[in-house]
N, C-alpha and C positions, 0 to 999 in steps of 0.2 A: 505495499498500500504507500502512493506518494501521498507525502504533504503539500498543502497549496501552499504554492508560495507567497510569502508577504510580501504586500507591497514596498519598490523600491524607495528611498531620499527623495529621486528624480522623478519617480510616480508621484508621491505624495504633496511634491512642491508643484510639481502641474495640475494638481487637484483644488490647491487649494490659490494658484492664481486663478484658477477657471473660476473658480467657485467665489472669490472675489469681486472678480472682472462681472459675473451674473447679478453677487447683489449691489454692485453699483450704477447697473443698468435696471435693473429693477428698482431704485428710488427717482426715478428719472417718471414725469407725468404716468399717470391712469388710463388705462382703458377710455376712447373719447373723449379724455380732458385736453384736445388738442394743443398744443403749445403754439402762438401763432405771434410771436414775435418778430417783428420786423416784415412780417408778411402781409401784403396790401390785398388781402382778395375781400368781397370785391375792388372796385378801384372806389375810393373815397367819394368824388362828386358821384359816382353811379348810387352809391348808398346814401348818399344826401337826396338826389332824387326820389328815388323811391320813397325815402321815409317822408318827403313833402305831399308824394301824389297819392301814397296809399291811404285810405280812409278809414279807419275801426270803426268810423260811426255812421258811413255810410253801409260797411257792412254788416253793422247791425240791424239795418233797416231792411234790410235782404233775409236776414234772419227772421225778424218779426213778421214779413212778407210770409217765406216758407212754410215757417210752423204754425201758421193758421188751416194747412193742408194737410188732410190726413191720407199722408203719400205712402199708401203701403204698394210693394212691389203690385204689378197688374192690375193695380184698379185706377179707374176715372181720374180720383184726387190727385193718383200722381201724375197721370201724364195732365192734370190742370198747372202744377207744380214745375212741370219740364217745362211748358208754355211757358210759365213767368221767365226762369231760365233764358229760355231762346229768345222773347218778344227782349227782356234788359239789353241782354245782350246786343238784338238788331237797335236799340236806344243808342249803343253807344257807337254806332256807326259798322258795327262786324254785319257784314254781308251774307247771302248765297252761300258764298264762294267761303268763307269764315266760319260759319258758323249755322249748326244746323241740328235735326233729332232724326236718329237711327233706329227704328223699331223691330222690336225682335218677338214671334207668338212664345206667350207665354199661357198654357193649359193645364198643366199638372204631369201631364205626358211628354211631353218634344224634352230632350235631353241634349245639353251643350257639353260636350265630352262626356264627363261622369255625373255632370250636375242636374240634373232634375228641376225645370222650371216651375216654378210655383202657380198655383194657379190665379185667374183672375179671378177677382173679388169685387163684389160691389153690394153694400147694402144701403141702407137708407134709416133706418131709424132700430133703434133697441133699447128695454126697455127690462128690468129687475127689480119687484114686489116683492117684498116680505107679507106674505096672506095672513097668517097665523105663528104667531099668539101676538103680535104688534103691528098693525098693516101699517106700511108705508115704505118710499122711496128708497130704493140703496141707491141704485147707477141707472142714466140713461145715455144713449148715443143719438145724435152725434156730440151732445155737450161735449160729455169727457170720451175722447176719441178710444183711450185706451180699457173704456168697461166692456167692451166685447172684444170677447177672446178673435183676435185676427184668423181668417179664415175659416170663420164661423158661417156656416149654413141659414136660412131664416127656419124659423120653428115659433110653435107656440107651446108650450109643458105648464101646469099646474100641477104641483107633486111634493112629495115632504122631501126632507134633506136628510142624507146619510152622511155622518163625518168619515173619510176614510182616511183620517191624516196625512201625510204626503202623497197617497194616492200613487206613489211609480211604482211600486212591485207588486206582486199579487200575494205576498204577506197580508197589505195593506186590507185586503178585500175578504180575509177568511171571517168566516161567521158574516157576512153583513150580506144581507140581500138586497141590492142596488136596481134591482131590474127597473126603469120606468119610473127613477127616481131622479132627483136632482143629488151629485155628488160634492160635498166641500172640502176639499184639499188643501193644502201650502205647497205641493208641486208645479213643476211646467206646466202650462195650461195641455199644451200637446199631445207632451206624457202620458197628462192622466186622464184625457178623453181617450188615447187611446188603448188603455187598462178600461177605465170604467165601465166606458161606452160601446167601446169596439167588440172588446172578450167580453166584457158582463154585464154587459145589454143597459145601463144605467141610459137614463135622456137626455141629459146634460150634466154641466162639470160649473162649479162654483170655487175661481181660486183667488188666494190674497196672500198677500207677501207675510213671512211671520219671522224675520232674522231680527236681529239686535238691531240695525236703522228702521223698521219694520216699526219697531216698536216704540226707539224714538221720535218718529214720525208715522203718528197711527194712523192718517187721513189718503197717507199716499197709497196709490195706486201702481201695480207694478204693469209691463208689458209682456202679454203671453201670444203666443200664436200655435194653432194646430200644425200647420205646416203639413198638409196629409200624404202618403204616398201614392201614388199614381194608382195602385190597387182598392185603398182606400177613401178616394173621394166620392162614389154614391152613397157610402155611411156615415159619412161626416154630420152631427146635429151642429150645438150651440155652447155656446158658453160663454160665461162673466168675470171680469175680474171687479174684486172690488177691492176695499180696505181694510187693514189689518185690525181698524178697530170695529167694523162689522164684521168682519171674517169672527173676531175672537166674540163677538155677540153671538152669533150664530151659535158657536161651538161651546161656548157655557151653556145655553139655553139648553139643548142636547146633553151635554152632561149631567142636565139636573132633571132627564127626564123629562121635557118639553117636547111636544110636536113642534116642529117646526114647516109652515106649509110655504112656498115661493113660487111665483109667477114668473116666468122667463119670455118674453118674446121681441125675435128680433124679424122684420121686416126686409125685405128688396131682393135681389138675384143671386146670390149670394158669389158662389164657386161657378165660373163659367171661364167659358175660354178668352184669354185676355191678351194684353202685349205691355212689354217691359220698353220703356224708350230711355236711351242713351242720350243726352244733348252732346256734341261735339263743336269745340273751337277750336280755330287753329292760329295761330302769327306765324305766318312761313318765314321762311328763311331765305336769305337771297344769295348763300356759296354752296351752302351742303343740303338744299332741303328736305332731301329723303333723311337725311340724318332727324333725330327726332326727340325730343324729350316731354314728359308728359306727365302732367298733374291728372289725378283723383279725386272724386268726393264722392262722397254716396248722399243721394238725394234722399232718400226714402226713409221712412218712420211713422211712425202714429201722428196724427193733431198733437199740438204745443210740442213737440219735441224739438227743441232750440239747438241746446249745444251738438245734441245728436240728433242729425249733423248737417241740419240746417248750416251751422255755423260753418263748416266747411267746406259747405257750399255755397255760401257768401262770400268765404274767403275768396276762393277762384271766380268767382264773377268779378269782384273789386280787382281783383289781377290784373285779369284778360282786361277791364277799363283802363287801369292803369299800364300795362305794356302797348294798348290802343292807340292812349293819348300817348305817351311820351314818346312813342315810334314818327307819329303825323304831326307834331309840333316840331319834328326833330329835334329835339331836345337828346334823345338816345339813337344808337342808329339802328337798322333793321337786325334782327339776328342773322348769325348766319345760321343757325341752326333753326327747325322748326319745335316750336312749343307747340303743344295739342293738350286743351284741358278735356275732361271727360267727368259729366256728371252722371252717375251711372245708379241704377238697384245695388246696391251691396251685393256682391259674389258671382248672383244671379244674370245680372246685365253686363256686371265686368266679364263674365264667361262667356255670356254669349255674345260682346262684343266684338272678341279677341278668337271666338269661333272662327266669327263673319270674315274674320281679317289674321287669316296664317301668315301677315309679309310682316305683324307688329310681333318682332321678337329681338333677343339682345343681341350685340357683334359675334359672340360665341357662336353663336349658331345662325350666322349668316344674315341677321336682320341688321335694321337700325335704327331699334329704338337703344338709348345712351342710360337712361334712368326713368325713375319714377319716383313723382313724392305723390303722398297720400296725406292727403287733411283729412283728419276724421276728430272731432271733440277737440274742438281750436281757439274755442272762445271763452274759457271755463273764469269766472271771476274769484280767481286766488284765493282771496278773503274769507268771501264768503264758501266757497265749496272747501278749504284748506287742499288743494290741489297744488298741483305744480306741471309745467310743458314736460312730458315726456318726448324725446326723438330718438326713434327708434332706430339700431342697427340693421346691416342686413342679414342673414344668416349667413352661418358658415362655410356654406357652399357655393355663396356668390360673391365676390369681392370686385369692389372700383373705386376709383376715387372721388364718387359721387358722397362717400360717409365722411372722410375726413374732412374735404371742403365745406361738407354742413354742420360740422362741428366745429369748426372754426369762426364760419357765419353767424352761429349762436353767442360764440363767444364773445365775437367783435358788438353783437345787439346787446348783449351785457354790458358789453364799456360800456356803449353810448345809448342806452334804453332812457336815458331821462329826455334824451333831446326829443322822444316822442311827444307833441303837441297832446297836452288834455290841463283840464282845469283839476285832475286828481291824480296824483302819481300813488301807484302801488309798485311792491318791489317784484322785481323778475326772479322768478324762481325755474328753473331748468333742468334737464339730467340727460345726457345720453345714454342711454342704456344698451342692453343684449336687446338680440332678436326675439319677439316674440308675436304671434299671430293675430286675428281676429278681426283682420278688415283688409281689404281691396291690395294690400304693398304684398302679401302674400301669393297673390296671381301672380304677380308681377318677379314676382323671385324664385315662382316654380323652375327647375332643373329644365322643363319643357318650351319655355318661354324664355329662362337667360336675363330680363333685363334687371340689372340690381335696383331696388327701390328701398327706400324708407318711408317710416311715416311722422308723421306730429300730430301728437295727439295731448292730453289730458287724462291725469290718474294719481291719486285716486276721487272719485264721483259718487258719491253717497244718492244722485238724483238720476244717476246713469239706468235708466229704462222704465222709469217711473214718472207722473204726473207731476211732479216735481220737478222736470226738464226744463224752464218754462225761459223767454226771452230774457226774464230779469236778472236773471242769473250769468247772463252774459255779456262782459267785461269788453265796449270796443279797444280799449288799450293792447288786453291781450290779444286778440283778435289783432289788431294791426302787428303787432309782435310776431306772430304765426305770421304771417301775409310777409313782413318785412323781411321776414327768414327764406323762405319756401322761393321769394320773387328773387332774391341777390343769390341763388345757391343756379337757379334755371340761368337766369341772364348771363351771372360770369362763366357759364359750359359752355352758351348758345353763342358767346360771343369771344372767347380765350386767346386773348396772344399770345404769341410766342412766350414774350417775358414773363407773362402769368404763366404760363404753361411749366416755366423752369420752375416759377415760386413753388408752384403744386406742386410738381414733383418732387423737391424736395421737403416739402410739408409731407409728403404722402411716405416719404424714405426715413423718412424720421420716427416717424407714429409706427411704422411696417417693423421698425426696429425694437420698437416698444412695444408690440403684439407679441409680437417672435418671443422676447423674452419671458413675456407673461404664460403663452404657451412654456415655456421652457422651464419655466417654475414648475409648472404644475407638472410636467413631465416628472421633472427631479423626484417630486414629492412620491410618485407612484413608487419609484425605486427606494429613497427611503424611509416610503411606512411600508414596505412591502415584507411578508410574512419572508422566512429564509427559502423554504417550500417551493414558492413560487416566484420568487426574485426573477428566474431565467425569463419564466413571462411576461413578465411586468415590464423588463428592460428595455423587450423589444417590442413592446406596448408602448413608452414613452419615446421610442425612436420612431414609431410613425409617428406621434405627435409632432416634433420636430418638422421633419418631413412632410405631411400636409400643414401646416403652419406655414414652411416656405413657399410651397405651389399654390395657397392662397396668397401672401403678401406680393408674388411676383405678380400674380393676377391682379391686383389692385396696380401695381406699377405700369402694366401693361394696360392697361384701360385707359389710361392718358395719353396714349398714342389714338383714340378714336374720338379724344375731340383736340386736338392740335397732333399733329407727324411731323411740324420743321425738323430738321436735322439736331440743331444743340438739342430739342429736347429728348430725341431717340437715342441723343449720345449720351444723355446723362441717364435715363432710365436705365439700359444698359451697365453703366457705373454701376449706379445704385442695386442692381438686380445682382454685380458682382461680390461686393458690400455684403446683401443680406445671403447669398450662397457661402461665403465666409464666415459669416456668424452662426449658419445653423450649425459648418460644421464645428465651430468651438463648441458649442451645446450638445451637438453630438458628440463630444471627445468628455464633455464634463460629464455626462450620461453614463460613458465608457469607465471615467475613474471614478465616479462615485460605487457602481456596479463591483469596480475590482476591489475599493475600499473595504464594501461588506462583506464579500463573497472571496475574496482572496486569490483568486483564478480570472483568468479571462472569459467573457461572454462564448459560449457556443452557438454557431451558428445556427439560427432559426431552420428548424426542417418540420416539414409542415404533416403532417397527421392524415390518415386516411382520408375524414371528412373534410378537411382542408384541400386536401389534392384534389377530389371531387367537385368541393364546390369553386375551385378554381378554373375549372373549365365547365360552366354555366355561366353565361352570358344574358342577363335579361334586357330587354327593351322595353319601353314605353309603347302602346300601343292608343292614349291617349293624352290629349296635352292640359297643361295645366293642374294644380291641387286637386288630391283626391277629394270630392265630395265625403260630408259626416255620413258614415255609416258603408263607406267602400274600403273594407269589399265582405264585413261580414256579413250584409243583410243577402249575398245571393249565396252565400255560404247554408251547407246544411245546420240541423240545429244543434248537433254534436260538436262540430268543428266551430259553430260562433261561441259557445261556451269557451272557449281561450279566450276572444276580447275581454272578459271580464277577468280577468285573473292579474295578477302584475307581472307576470309577465311580460303580458303583452303590452299592459297600460304603462309599463317603465319606457317602452319602446318609442324614439323617438322618430313617428312614423312620416312624417315633413319633410326631415334631413333625409329619412331613409331613399323616399321616391324620388329626390331630389339628386340621388348619386348615382338613380338610374339610368343612365346614359348611351347604354347599348355597348359601351367600350368597357366600364369595370367587371368584373366575374362578381360572383355572387361573394368570394372572399373577399375584394378588393373594398366593396359596398360595407360589408362588416366592417374590415382595419380602418375603411374612412371616418366610418361614423363612430368607430371607438375612440379614433383621434381627436373628434369634436367634443364627444361627449365624456364617456365612460366606456372602459370595456363590459362589451356586450356580446353574448355568447350566440357562437356562428348557428345554432342551431335556431335560436332565437328569429333573427335576420332571414332564414333561409326558410322558415316557414314562414313568415307574414307575405317574404316574396313567391312561393309556389301559392299561396292565398289570393296572389293579388292574378296569378297566373290563372285560376281558378275564376275568377272575376273578370277573366278578357280586358284586365289592364294592362297586363305585360305579356309579353312570348319571350321563351326560353329558348337560347343556342345554345348547343351543345359542342366544345370543339374536342378536335381529333387528344 
């Protein structure tokens, strides 16, 4: 038996120097907090022009007007709101060739990629009364837009009420006869209806909020929807949303043994074929018009909903006015690249629009859409709502100079925010945060669309999806800040000069080094904290973190060439790329030294196991475009296979990132390795099981290598 060799003095010294450098680099600014010292992007004059012309006050006027409409996807009132946006753009001088509406069928059956369109929906009125024991009106539509559960059908029921708790699991109905009755529940309307009505025969559902915020705001009503699947549409009845105070009153009456009888009535056409309208506006580029930067904001939501997302829609209106005004007056030159604005029905309308425009894709996929900024909930009054602005980074699967520039512009707006004209001052509070979903930026960031996308939004907001989301909580100052950041970012990218390109390349490279160090720290911790028996495995996992981070940061640098491809920028990017390669190699050596220090021997080359060899020869290719709709693939699987999606193994899987990695080139093993590098070590069998379920759902096809 040969004893392992201990580290030599030279090896220990190399380890010390490498770790010292690592620590020094780690002390540099953190993720998202761009160092903007000496970087004048955008130009000061441009920033001042935008600050003078953008108007949070005018934007708030649009918020008030839009929020008057019950803008449910596929409804006539959504179309009214879309017409308001188009008519307003026309009033700014945007003609038919610059602003228009594109409409897409929406009947609950037609699908856009994996997204089943919502049914069209139109109702006229709705009332819910308590008949016994205390006759009274509870809620009425259209006075309270959220009172009727979205996508309810017309109907008239007078019946007793049964309390089913949450109402979202079969156990909630054990021993309860709900057939032909109202059910009272605290779960989401569509989930309750699916069980109570479609499975157990209830007549209709009554839902109310019952969390801590609802207790603090007992008269607040939450927004819920039926969202029926195609086969459920003929069996949908109706439901109402009521306040916590009303719900708890009924619950207490029932718990005291009293009989409670309600009468509910909804009139109108209900579920029917409809359409989704997407409002489009463009500021055409004059040098590279085929290259585009796209703004999005979802226009839909119930009546009164202001921050969500009349605010983002209104901000885009004011930004389009500003761009058009400043260029027409000659205060700004026409942009080199085209700037496109989209007001969409959230997710569904965006998917329909991209389905109709396959040319809209990122440059790595042969397209010309360079970036997306999504504005969703951008006007919160920070003091009233105790909120903050969140600027959401792209996911790790896609990288662009967009992110560093946006962080830089936000910091500059923060530095100069007191210049915003207003009789009232408020402190700017913002964060640049890691990627998360929840809005239309996820569509653009999808691997099959390939457009780097960020979101400007606000969180927390206790009024989200409730009747408390009203225009009085919208702050013109915050609207204007959001507009200023978004306008300055895209205008800079649409007009980037060679000199600005050099500045941006240096900024991206400096921040790329910081991010590479951050990932190196995470990788090193996997080895330092690893049990000795799996040290070898974790060492190879840690190296993959460095490899993937290098690939990601090189993509950020290379993205600059889509905005400006002058020779100086090209050479600078090449130089910075070599620097990153050298830094990554230093981090690999550090990991190697840490392993040697702990194990007392050199790491053994990675040898694939049998399952790994098989997975390395299977290449999945996507058959659909855009992110997977909720319920894909589980809704298409048998009952037994579907159960896996309720288990922790499935829930812990980052399905969005995994699907983004399916590019027709990576094997299942490659996907597993890259996903692990981005998140945490993930079992190969978990990744393979999910991909094979995608194959069963006809979302991917699998190709075997010899």
